[in-house]
C-alpha positions, 0 to 999 in steps of 0.5 A: 703371308707378309706384305712388302713395299720396296724401292728396288732398282729405281722402282716401287714394288709391292708384293706378298710372300711367305718369305721372312723379312730378313730373307726379303731384305737380303734378296733386296740388297743382293739385287740392288748391288747387282743392279748398281754394277750393271748400271755402272757398266751400262749407264747409257741404257734405260732402266728397262734395258738395264733390268733385262741385262740384270735378269740375264746375268742373274739367270746365267748365274743360277743356271751355272749354280744348278749345273754345279749342283748337278755335277756335285750330286752325280759325284756324291752318288758315285762316291756313295755307290763306291762305299756301298760296293766296298762295305762288307754286308755285315757292317764289318762285324 
């Protein structure tokens, strides 16, 4: 397990995870980028409120991606079922 000490969203955070350092760094960069955008739009708010705004935005993105994935999986299941129904039992021999 890796230990990390990061400056993130104007905070010092320490944590342990199984995630590889490059994965943690990509996540840190993504969060910092998103936090910067939220901060630019709502700079008059305090850090706590900005973090909640960031969290809500990222949760909304995650839920939308999960919904898209669910729709795609349903469509793939339909296509697979169609293939099974329209493929000869003997494999076309």
